[in-house]
C-alpha positions, 0 to 999 in steps of 0.5 A: 315530214314525208320520207319521199315526195313523188311529183306527178300523180300519173300511173308511174307516180301512183304505182311508185308511191304504192310500192313505197307504202308497201314497205312502210315508207311515208310518202306524199304525191304532189300534182299540179293539176287540181283534177285527174286528166280526162285525156286517154293517151294509153289504151292498154297494158302489155303482158309484163305490166299485167304480171306486175299487177298480178304480183301485187294482187291487182290482176283481177281488178284490172282484167275485170275492167279491161278487154283481152286482145291477142298480140298479133299485129302489135309490132308496126301493125304487121299481122302475124299469129301471136307467138307462144309466150312464157307468161300466164298473161299472153295478151294485151289488156285493153284498158284506158289510162284513166281507168288504170289511174283510178285503180292504182290510185284506189290501191295507193290510198288504201295503203295510206298514200297522201295525194295533194293536187293543185301543188306545183313544184317551183324550186328544188334544193338538196343537201346531204340529208334531204331535199327541200321542195318549194311550191307555187304558193310559197310553201316548202316541204322537206323529204329525204328523197324526191322522185320526178314522175311529172311527164315529158316536160318534167319540171323536176328534170329541168330543175335538177339540170339533167339533160334530155337529148334526142330528137324533137317532134317531126310529126304531131297527131290530134287525139280526142273523144267526140260524138260522131253523127255518121253511122257506125258502119260508115265510120268503120268502112272509111277507117278501114279504107284510110288505114290501108295507107295511113296506119296512124289514122283511126276512129272507134267507139269508146265506153260511155258513148262517143268515139276516140279519134286520132288523125295526123295534125297539119304540122307541129304546134309552136305551143303544145300546151294550147289544145287543138280546136274541134274545127282543127280536128274536123279539118284534118279528118276531112283532109285524110278521109274526105269526111269529118263524120259529123264530129261534135260535142268533144269531151276532150281534144289533145295533141301528141308528137313523136319526139324521142328523148332519153334522160342522160341520168335518172338520178341527181343526188337524192332526186330521181326520174321515172316514167315520161320524165326520163324518156319519151318516144313515139306511141307505136305499140303502146309502150310508154305507160308500160315502161313507166310502170316497170320503172316504178316497180324497179325503183320502189323497193330499192328506194324503200330499202334506202329509207329503211336503212338496209340498202347496200351501198350501190343498190340505188345506182342499179335503178339507172344501170338497169332501166336506162338500157331498157328505155334505150331499146324501147326508143330504138324499137319505136323509131323503127316502127315509126319508119315502118308506118311511113308511106314512102317507098323505102320504108314500105320495102323494109316493111315487106321484108320484115313481114317476110322475116316475121314468118319465122317464129324466132323473129316473131317471138323476139319482136313481140318480146320487146313489145311485151317487156317479157324479154328483159334481162338485167345485166347482173354479170356472168351466170346461168341463163335465168340470172337477171330475167323476171320469173314467170308465175308457177305453181308452188305447192297449193298456191301460185308464186305470184300469190307470195309476192303481194307483200313486195318482199324478196323470195327464196324459192327453196327446191332443196328444203335445206336452206335457212336464210337466217338474218334476212327473214325481215326482208326475204320470205323463205318458201320451200317447194320440192317438186316431185318431178325433175328438180327445178333450181332454187331461186332468189327473187327480188321484190320486182320478180327478177332472179338474182341467184340460181341454185343449180349446183346440187350434190347427190343428196339434193343439197347445194354445193358449198360454192352455190351456198356461198353464191347465195350468201353473196346474192343476199348481201348484194341485194338485201344488205348484210344479215340482221344477225351479228354474223352470217348464219349457216344457210344449209342445214345438213342431215 
């Protein structure tokens, strides 16, 4: 019996499964499709998602498979110089979703994740000890927890009765990979002309030959499960550009809308939601896949802690309280961008004003911070400015901090050389780093890289004050459970 079942083998589900296996959890991934989808809805990873891959030792594989793009123009297509970002990955990595899925799947399989395709979930029942999942073939599986990562039309979300309020699609777009007979120079020229007024139009070459084409649809389809035809795509290309570029031989054609919805809860008992099952929004700035990956990183270690028996009482609830506001902010940001690409006079006036405001570095940095995910600060209560923020990669002795994070454990970065986190050694790695220059604060990091304690209050001899040490014990207990020793050990070894 798997301890956790993940429904959905997209990037969110696969990364979540890999995170669970990193902590020794027996996990099985179910997907109703018999083969991975060839549809490429996402074309890149933002800075925070690349940091996530770096924290797990995967950045090299991803950057080798992608193309680095500057960050200018990623907020509603407004071209402004990219601000300096507090990250070692201050770029967008152009990489198709299919390649992201391939790399994550290879990692998950390497860790021992079982992936079963052609398995459609039809019913869910749960009790105090676990969840029973019934499949379309009549077979049943039992697990301790279930996570729905099965997309915007999530079966899991529907079966557990979680509301998905928001706005339905007002517009739809056709998306596909096809061959074009027109020369590249002609395609590029037409696209540049059309995009002066219609920024939701595009056609560009893809690896392996052919073009990726996106164009507004004639309307909102009654049944989005029915794929659009080549003739429909060609008609819309002619409608917007005056030519269909001689489109032929489609690899695939799909449609997507601009619906904006957010789940009322990310949890119902032992069942959780992540990725598009929890939130959908317009695709502007390419945040959807990235938002799901960050959901997976947040939930993975917490769910593993529950399975492994050391999760504090409220730990699983923090998944919703931390990630729901982040998704709400992304939905708000994509709504704004959706309006700013409109050709109507009002939105265009707002666009001109925002273009002026983005001349100010603080505004430019703020908006790009929203897109990249680098500005996220979880509300962990009052405390230093660093509390709740993700820790950027830094040099720690002869290694990088992110090199120490490959195991997915917590980290106590000890700048004093005097902290002894006895009782938490099975969950937290103790790393001593005493910089020669001005002393940086000691930090306690969760497995997702967010800071949950800052040791700023130091005595003259460099040791932490009793109050700061007590705060450290409280943070360790809050996020990593009680110590494994019979009593809380002394955390500071004084001379």
